[in-house]
mmCIF file of the C-alpha atoms, coordinates in Angstrom:
data_MODEL
# 
_entry.id   MODEL 
# 
loop_
_atom_site.group_PDB 
_atom_site.id 
_atom_site.type_symbol 
_atom_site.label_atom_id 
_atom_site.label_alt_id 
_atom_site.label_comp_id 
_atom_site.label_asym_id 
_atom_site.label_entity_id 
_atom_site.label_seq_id 
_atom_site.pdbx_PDB_ins_code 
_atom_site.Cartn_x 
_atom_site.Cartn_y 
_atom_site.Cartn_z 
_atom_site.occupancy 
_atom_site.B_iso_or_equiv 
_atom_site.pdbx_formal_charge 
_atom_site.auth_seq_id 
_atom_site.auth_comp_id 
_atom_site.auth_asym_id 
_atom_site.auth_atom_id 
_atom_site.pdbx_PDB_model_num 
ATOM 1   C CA . MET A 1 1   ? 132.556 92.683  29.136 1.00 0.00 ? 1   MET A CA 1 
ATOM 2   C CA . ILE A 1 2   ? 130.618 90.185  31.648 1.00 0.00 ? 2   ILE A CA 1 
ATOM 3   C CA . TYR A 1 3   ? 127.547 91.705  31.042 1.00 0.00 ? 3   TYR A CA 1 
ATOM 4   C CA . GLY A 1 4   ? 127.734 91.650  27.149 1.00 0.00 ? 4   GLY A CA 1 
ATOM 5   C CA . ALA A 1 5   ? 128.169 87.854  27.495 1.00 0.00 ? 5   ALA A CA 1 
ATOM 6   C CA . VAL A 1 6   ? 125.312 87.583  29.717 1.00 0.00 ? 6   VAL A CA 1 
ATOM 7   C CA . VAL A 1 7   ? 123.097 89.400  26.985 1.00 0.00 ? 7   VAL A CA 1 
ATOM 8   C CA . LEU A 1 8   ? 124.423 86.740  24.585 1.00 0.00 ? 8   LEU A CA 1 
ATOM 9   C CA . VAL A 1 9   ? 124.021 83.720  26.508 1.00 0.00 ? 9   VAL A CA 1 
ATOM 10  C CA . TRP A 1 10  ? 120.380 85.274  27.054 1.00 0.00 ? 10  TRP A CA 1 
ATOM 11  C CA . LEU A 1 11  ? 119.713 85.487  23.421 1.00 0.00 ? 11  LEU A CA 1 
ATOM 12  C CA . GLY A 1 12  ? 121.279 82.459  22.799 1.00 0.00 ? 12  GLY A CA 1 
ATOM 13  C CA . VAL A 1 13  ? 118.631 80.481  25.549 1.00 0.00 ? 13  VAL A CA 1 
ATOM 14  C CA . CYS A 1 14  ? 115.816 82.763  23.892 1.00 0.00 ? 14  CYS A CA 1 
ATOM 15  C CA . ALA A 1 15  ? 116.846 81.587  20.138 1.00 0.00 ? 15  ALA A CA 1 
ATOM 16  C CA . VAL A 1 16  ? 116.644 77.901  20.980 1.00 0.00 ? 16  VAL A CA 1 
ATOM 17  C CA . GLN A 1 17  ? 113.160 78.447  22.766 1.00 0.00 ? 17  GLN A CA 1 
ATOM 18  C CA . ASP A 1 18  ? 112.094 80.226  19.825 1.00 0.00 ? 18  ASP A CA 1 
ATOM 19  C CA . VAL A 1 19  ? 113.428 77.524  17.238 1.00 0.00 ? 19  VAL A CA 1 
ATOM 20  C CA . ARG A 1 20  ? 111.637 74.818  19.429 1.00 0.00 ? 20  ARG A CA 1 
ATOM 21  C CA . GLN A 1 21  ? 108.746 76.123  20.792 1.00 0.00 ? 21  GLN A CA 1 
ATOM 22  C CA . ARG A 1 22  ? 107.901 78.985  17.938 1.00 0.00 ? 22  ARG A CA 1 
ATOM 23  C CA . LEU A 1 23  ? 107.362 81.332  21.030 1.00 0.00 ? 23  LEU A CA 1 
ATOM 24  C CA . LEU A 1 24  ? 109.359 83.337  23.653 1.00 0.00 ? 24  LEU A CA 1 
ATOM 25  C CA . ALA A 1 25  ? 108.491 82.871  27.251 1.00 0.00 ? 25  ALA A CA 1 
ATOM 26  C CA . ASN A 1 26  ? 107.418 85.935  29.499 1.00 0.00 ? 26  ASN A CA 1 
ATOM 27  C CA . ARG A 1 27  ? 109.780 84.697  32.054 1.00 0.00 ? 27  ARG A CA 1 
ATOM 28  C CA . LEU A 1 28  ? 113.006 85.020  29.600 1.00 0.00 ? 28  LEU A CA 1 
ATOM 29  C CA . THR A 1 29  ? 111.381 88.282  27.871 1.00 0.00 ? 29  THR A CA 1 
ATOM 30  C CA . LEU A 1 30  ? 109.673 90.347  30.681 1.00 0.00 ? 30  LEU A CA 1 
ATOM 31  C CA . GLY A 1 31  ? 112.227 88.768  33.428 1.00 0.00 ? 31  GLY A CA 1 
ATOM 32  C CA . ALA A 1 32  ? 114.934 90.129  31.587 1.00 0.00 ? 32  ALA A CA 1 
ATOM 33  C CA . ALA A 1 33  ? 113.437 93.677  30.801 1.00 0.00 ? 33  ALA A CA 1 
ATOM 34  C CA . LEU A 1 34  ? 112.676 93.697  34.524 1.00 0.00 ? 34  LEU A CA 1 
ATOM 35  C CA . LEU A 1 35  ? 116.098 93.054  35.445 1.00 0.00 ? 35  LEU A CA 1 
ATOM 36  C CA . ALA A 1 36  ? 117.786 95.083  33.070 1.00 0.00 ? 36  ALA A CA 1 
ATOM 37  C CA . LEU A 1 37  ? 115.242 98.018  34.225 1.00 0.00 ? 37  LEU A CA 1 
ATOM 38  C CA . ILE A 1 38  ? 116.180 97.581  37.831 1.00 0.00 ? 38  ILE A CA 1 
ATOM 39  C CA . HIS A 1 39  ? 119.531 97.361  37.127 1.00 0.00 ? 39  HIS A CA 1 
ATOM 40  C CA . LEU A 1 40  ? 119.272 100.907 35.085 1.00 0.00 ? 40  LEU A CA 1 
ATOM 41  C CA . LEU A 1 41  ? 116.991 102.531 37.768 1.00 0.00 ? 41  LEU A CA 1 
ATOM 42  C CA . TRP A 1 42  ? 119.635 101.253 40.448 1.00 0.00 ? 42  TRP A CA 1 
ATOM 43  C CA . THR A 1 43  ? 122.950 102.036 39.073 1.00 0.00 ? 43  THR A CA 1 
ATOM 44  C CA . GLY A 1 44  ? 122.090 105.102 36.491 1.00 0.00 ? 44  GLY A CA 1 
ATOM 45  C CA . HIS A 1 45  ? 123.308 103.029 33.387 1.00 0.00 ? 45  HIS A CA 1 
ATOM 46  C CA . THR A 1 46  ? 122.288 99.860  31.488 1.00 0.00 ? 46  THR A CA 1 
ATOM 47  C CA . TRP A 1 47  ? 124.095 96.342  31.605 1.00 0.00 ? 47  TRP A CA 1 
ATOM 48  C CA . LEU A 1 48  ? 126.590 97.563  28.436 1.00 0.00 ? 48  LEU A CA 1 
ATOM 49  C CA . GLY A 1 49  ? 127.240 100.780 30.456 1.00 0.00 ? 49  GLY A CA 1 
ATOM 50  C CA . ALA A 1 50  ? 125.091 103.430 28.362 1.00 0.00 ? 50  ALA A CA 1 
ATOM 51  C CA . THR A 1 51  ? 123.322 105.983 30.661 1.00 0.00 ? 51  THR A CA 1 
ATOM 52  C CA . ALA A 1 52  ? 120.038 105.851 31.760 1.00 0.00 ? 52  ALA A CA 1 
ATOM 53  C CA . GLY A 1 53  ? 118.866 108.187 29.079 1.00 0.00 ? 53  GLY A CA 1 
ATOM 54  C CA . GLU A 1 54  ? 120.379 106.111 26.572 1.00 0.00 ? 54  GLU A CA 1 
ATOM 55  C CA . GLY A 1 55  ? 118.481 103.080 27.656 1.00 0.00 ? 55  GLY A CA 1 
ATOM 56  C CA . MET A 1 56  ? 115.264 104.706 27.625 1.00 0.00 ? 56  MET A CA 1 
ATOM 57  C CA . TRP A 1 57  ? 116.053 106.087 24.039 1.00 0.00 ? 57  TRP A CA 1 
ATOM 58  C CA . ALA A 1 58  ? 116.656 102.516 23.158 1.00 0.00 ? 58  ALA A CA 1 
ATOM 59  C CA . PHE A 1 59  ? 113.520 101.175 24.653 1.00 0.00 ? 59  PHE A CA 1 
ATOM 60  C CA . PHE A 1 60  ? 111.538 103.612 22.727 1.00 0.00 ? 60  PHE A CA 1 
ATOM 61  C CA . LEU A 1 61  ? 113.350 103.147 19.596 1.00 0.00 ? 61  LEU A CA 1 
ATOM 62  C CA . ALA A 1 62  ? 112.453 99.275  20.059 1.00 0.00 ? 62  ALA A CA 1 
ATOM 63  C CA . LEU A 1 63  ? 109.071 99.921  20.243 1.00 0.00 ? 63  LEU A CA 1 
ATOM 64  C CA . LEU A 1 64  ? 108.922 101.989 17.345 1.00 0.00 ? 64  LEU A CA 1 
ATOM 65  C CA . LEU A 1 65  ? 111.034 99.540  15.345 1.00 0.00 ? 65  LEU A CA 1 
ATOM 66  C CA . THR A 1 66  ? 109.090 96.454  16.389 1.00 0.00 ? 66  THR A CA 1 
ATOM 67  C CA . LEU A 1 67  ? 105.525 97.525  16.918 1.00 0.00 ? 67  LEU A CA 1 
ATOM 68  C CA . PRO A 1 68  ? 104.357 98.363  13.493 1.00 0.00 ? 68  PRO A CA 1 
ATOM 69  C CA . GLY A 1 69  ? 105.673 94.578  12.422 1.00 0.00 ? 69  GLY A CA 1 
ATOM 70  C CA . TYR A 1 70  ? 103.510 93.687  14.987 1.00 0.00 ? 70  TYR A CA 1 
ATOM 71  C CA . ALA A 1 71  ? 100.367 95.496  14.044 1.00 0.00 ? 71  ALA A CA 1 
ATOM 72  C CA . LEU A 1 72  ? 101.258 93.709  10.590 1.00 0.00 ? 72  LEU A CA 1 
ATOM 73  C CA . GLY A 1 73  ? 101.744 90.129  11.810 1.00 0.00 ? 73  GLY A CA 1 
ATOM 74  C CA . ARG A 1 74  ? 105.384 90.465  10.577 1.00 0.00 ? 74  ARG A CA 1 
ATOM 75  C CA . LEU A 1 75  ? 106.569 90.006  14.365 1.00 0.00 ? 75  LEU A CA 1 
ATOM 76  C CA . GLY A 1 76  ? 105.248 88.355  17.179 1.00 0.00 ? 76  GLY A CA 1 
ATOM 77  C CA . ALA A 1 77  ? 104.782 89.922  20.653 1.00 0.00 ? 77  ALA A CA 1 
ATOM 78  C CA . GLY A 1 78  ? 107.499 87.659  22.151 1.00 0.00 ? 78  GLY A CA 1 
ATOM 79  C CA . ASP A 1 79  ? 109.999 89.430  19.431 1.00 0.00 ? 79  ASP A CA 1 
ATOM 80  C CA . VAL A 1 80  ? 108.650 92.990  20.792 1.00 0.00 ? 80  VAL A CA 1 
ATOM 81  C CA . LYS A 1 81  ? 109.150 92.416  24.302 1.00 0.00 ? 81  LYS A CA 1 
ATOM 82  C CA . LEU A 1 82  ? 112.559 91.093  23.471 1.00 0.00 ? 82  LEU A CA 1 
ATOM 83  C CA . LEU A 1 83  ? 113.781 93.639  21.696 1.00 0.00 ? 83  LEU A CA 1 
ATOM 84  C CA . SER A 1 84  ? 112.424 95.967  24.287 1.00 0.00 ? 84  SER A CA 1 
ATOM 85  C CA . ALA A 1 85  ? 114.196 93.745  26.897 1.00 0.00 ? 85  ALA A CA 1 
ATOM 86  C CA . LEU A 1 86  ? 117.497 93.924  24.690 1.00 0.00 ? 86  LEU A CA 1 
ATOM 87  C CA . ALA A 1 87  ? 117.189 98.085  24.698 1.00 0.00 ? 87  ALA A CA 1 
ATOM 88  C CA . LEU A 1 88  ? 117.031 98.373  28.118 1.00 0.00 ? 88  LEU A CA 1 
ATOM 89  C CA . ALA A 1 89  ? 120.008 96.242  28.682 1.00 0.00 ? 89  ALA A CA 1 
ATOM 90  C CA . SER A 1 90  ? 122.202 97.810  26.175 1.00 0.00 ? 90  SER A CA 1 
ATOM 91  C CA . ASN A 1 91  ? 121.637 100.902 23.964 1.00 0.00 ? 91  ASN A CA 1 
ATOM 92  C CA . ALA A 1 92  ? 120.532 102.536 20.489 1.00 0.00 ? 92  ALA A CA 1 
ATOM 93  C CA . ASP A 1 93  ? 123.881 101.499 18.945 1.00 0.00 ? 93  ASP A CA 1 
ATOM 94  C CA . TYR A 1 94  ? 124.007 97.908  19.685 1.00 0.00 ? 94  TYR A CA 1 
ATOM 95  C CA . LEU A 1 95  ? 119.969 97.644  19.316 1.00 0.00 ? 95  LEU A CA 1 
ATOM 96  C CA . LEU A 1 96  ? 120.163 99.170  15.733 1.00 0.00 ? 96  LEU A CA 1 
ATOM 97  C CA . GLY A 1 97  ? 122.979 96.854  15.084 1.00 0.00 ? 97  GLY A CA 1 
ATOM 98  C CA . ALA A 1 98  ? 121.353 93.651  16.271 1.00 0.00 ? 98  ALA A CA 1 
ATOM 99  C CA . PHE A 1 99  ? 118.241 94.690  14.134 1.00 0.00 ? 99  PHE A CA 1 
ATOM 100 C CA . ILE A 1 100 ? 119.872 95.589  11.548 1.00 0.00 ? 100 ILE A CA 1 
ATOM 101 C CA . GLY A 1 101 ? 122.013 92.582  11.517 1.00 0.00 ? 101 GLY A CA 1 
ATOM 102 C CA . ALA A 1 102 ? 119.109 90.237  12.092 1.00 0.00 ? 102 ALA A CA 1 
ATOM 103 C CA . ALA A 1 103 ? 117.390 91.602  8.925  1.00 0.00 ? 103 ALA A CA 1 
ATOM 104 C CA . VAL A 1 104 ? 120.671 91.227  6.662  1.00 0.00 ? 104 VAL A CA 1 
ATOM 105 C CA . VAL A 1 105 ? 120.985 87.606  8.081  1.00 0.00 ? 105 VAL A CA 1 
ATOM 106 C CA . ASN A 1 106 ? 117.312 86.717  7.674  1.00 0.00 ? 106 ASN A CA 1 
ATOM 107 C CA . LEU A 1 107 ? 117.547 88.250  4.354  1.00 0.00 ? 107 LEU A CA 1 
ATOM 108 C CA . LEU A 1 108 ? 120.928 85.918  3.526  1.00 0.00 ? 108 LEU A CA 1 
ATOM 109 C CA . TRP A 1 109 ? 119.448 83.057  4.776  1.00 0.00 ? 109 TRP A CA 1 
ATOM 110 C CA . LEU A 1 110 ? 116.126 83.236  3.022  1.00 0.00 ? 110 LEU A CA 1 
ATOM 111 C CA . LEU A 1 111 ? 117.952 83.924  -0.275 1.00 0.00 ? 111 LEU A CA 1 
ATOM 112 C CA . VAL A 1 112 ? 120.927 81.624  -0.179 1.00 0.00 ? 112 VAL A CA 1 
ATOM 113 C CA . MET A 1 113 ? 119.773 78.619  1.995  1.00 0.00 ? 113 MET A CA 1 
ATOM 114 C CA . PRO A 1 114 ? 117.289 77.197  -0.655 1.00 0.00 ? 114 PRO A CA 1 
ATOM 115 C CA . LYS A 1 115 ? 120.396 77.511  -3.401 1.00 0.00 ? 115 LYS A CA 1 
ATOM 116 C CA . LEU A 1 116 ? 123.042 75.585  -0.896 1.00 0.00 ? 116 LEU A CA 1 
ATOM 117 C CA . TRP A 1 117 ? 120.822 72.949  0.191  1.00 0.00 ? 117 TRP A CA 1 
ATOM 118 C CA . PRO A 1 118 ? 117.162 72.614  -1.074 1.00 0.00 ? 118 PRO A CA 1 
ATOM 119 C CA . PRO A 1 119 ? 116.604 69.937  1.044  1.00 0.00 ? 119 PRO A CA 1 
ATOM 120 C CA . MET A 1 120 ? 117.374 72.023  4.312  1.00 0.00 ? 120 MET A CA 1 
ATOM 121 C CA . SER A 1 121 ? 115.200 74.360  2.742  1.00 0.00 ? 121 SER A CA 1 
ATOM 122 C CA . GLN A 1 122 ? 112.047 72.224  2.513  1.00 0.00 ? 122 GLN A CA 1 
ATOM 123 C CA . GLY A 1 123 ? 112.819 70.457  5.593  1.00 0.00 ? 123 GLY A CA 1 
ATOM 124 C CA . LEU A 1 124 ? 112.743 73.371  7.543  1.00 0.00 ? 124 LEU A CA 1 
ATOM 125 C CA . LYS A 1 125 ? 109.554 74.594  5.778  1.00 0.00 ? 125 LYS A CA 1 
ATOM 126 C CA . ASN A 1 126 ? 108.150 71.078  6.846  1.00 0.00 ? 126 ASN A CA 1 
ATOM 127 C CA . ALA A 1 127 ? 109.470 71.263  10.309 1.00 0.00 ? 127 ALA A CA 1 
ATOM 128 C CA . LEU A 1 128 ? 108.258 74.823  11.201 1.00 0.00 ? 128 LEU A CA 1 
ATOM 129 C CA . GLY A 1 129 ? 104.743 73.113  10.246 1.00 0.00 ? 129 GLY A CA 1 
ATOM 130 C CA . HIS A 1 130 ? 105.182 70.325  12.776 1.00 0.00 ? 130 HIS A CA 1 
ATOM 131 C CA . LEU A 1 131 ? 106.827 71.934  15.516 1.00 0.00 ? 131 LEU A CA 1 
ATOM 132 C CA . ALA A 1 132 ? 103.813 72.838  17.664 1.00 0.00 ? 132 ALA A CA 1 
ATOM 133 C CA . PRO A 1 133 ? 100.348 73.475  16.884 1.00 0.00 ? 133 PRO A CA 1 
ATOM 134 C CA . GLY A 1 134 ? 99.064  77.076  16.017 1.00 0.00 ? 134 GLY A CA 1 
ATOM 135 C CA . PRO A 1 135 ? 101.929 79.047  16.247 1.00 0.00 ? 135 PRO A CA 1 
ATOM 136 C CA . SER A 1 136 ? 102.975 81.183  13.276 1.00 0.00 ? 136 SER A CA 1 
ATOM 137 C CA . LYS A 1 137 ? 105.133 79.250  10.332 1.00 0.00 ? 137 LYS A CA 1 
ATOM 138 C CA . LYS A 1 138 ? 107.340 82.089  9.868  1.00 0.00 ? 138 LYS A CA 1 
ATOM 139 C CA . LEU A 1 139 ? 110.884 81.793  10.658 1.00 0.00 ? 139 LEU A CA 1 
ATOM 140 C CA . PRO A 1 140 ? 111.730 82.543  14.337 1.00 0.00 ? 140 PRO A CA 1 
ATOM 141 C CA . PHE A 1 141 ? 113.530 86.054  14.788 1.00 0.00 ? 141 PHE A CA 1 
ATOM 142 C CA . ALA A 1 142 ? 115.299 85.361  18.029 1.00 0.00 ? 142 ALA A CA 1 
ATOM 143 C CA . PRO A 1 143 ? 117.972 83.302  16.159 1.00 0.00 ? 143 PRO A CA 1 
ATOM 144 C CA . PHE A 1 144 ? 118.474 86.098  13.843 1.00 0.00 ? 144 PHE A CA 1 
ATOM 145 C CA . LEU A 1 145 ? 118.701 88.323  16.457 1.00 0.00 ? 145 LEU A CA 1 
ATOM 146 C CA . LEU A 1 146 ? 121.254 86.661  18.284 1.00 0.00 ? 146 LEU A CA 1 
ATOM 147 C CA . VAL A 1 147 ? 123.523 86.567  15.253 1.00 0.00 ? 147 VAL A CA 1 
ATOM 148 C CA . GLY A 1 148 ? 122.881 90.309  14.707 1.00 0.00 ? 148 GLY A CA 1 
ATOM 149 C CA . PHE A 1 149 ? 123.678 91.089  18.674 1.00 0.00 ? 149 PHE A CA 1 
ATOM 150 C CA . ALA A 1 150 ? 126.965 88.990  18.142 1.00 0.00 ? 150 ALA A CA 1 
ATOM 151 C CA . LEU A 1 151 ? 127.963 91.052  15.149 1.00 0.00 ? 151 LEU A CA 1 
ATOM 152 C CA . ALA A 1 152 ? 127.226 94.373  16.467 1.00 0.00 ? 152 ALA A CA 1 
ATOM 153 C CA . TRP A 1 153 ? 128.832 93.659  20.156 1.00 0.00 ? 153 TRP A CA 1 
ATOM 154 C CA . PHE A 1 154 ? 131.787 92.138  17.904 1.00 0.00 ? 154 PHE A CA 1 
ATOM 155 C CA . TRP A 1 155 ? 131.785 95.480  15.773 1.00 0.00 ? 155 TRP A CA 1 
ATOM 156 C CA . ILE A 1 156 ? 130.792 97.998  18.886 1.00 0.00 ? 156 ILE A CA 1 
ATOM 157 C CA . GLY A 1 157 ? 132.541 96.497  21.669 1.00 0.00 ? 157 GLY A CA 1 
# 
């Protein structure tokens, strides 16, 4: 239970950084992946209690889900590393739950937000253009992944 809370806090920090800076620092993504991998190899299970085999399957599934999006320019490298780290810390159920939950929440955001609060929608588009020079103007993925993981953790756990 405590590791689930740690994952939730870590995803929260990643979400804040993704919104503010439009990137995910390697020390957050690769650092968490390294800690999760060391834990996996040392104890034989992931932070959320899955076997090593389940954790490695989730890792390869994360790559399978994210690398095409990265190749098409829909996901950034930080998103790929974030989902890979989440996979090493959890299992395929949590990973798929978080990924599907993130996609649903993202879609709801894009469909509902402009209707509920048009100034917020336009303000978000303008803010994304002014947050930092150069980074993507797409919506940050980490906040949606945070919500998706929280829903999966509540549903599965």
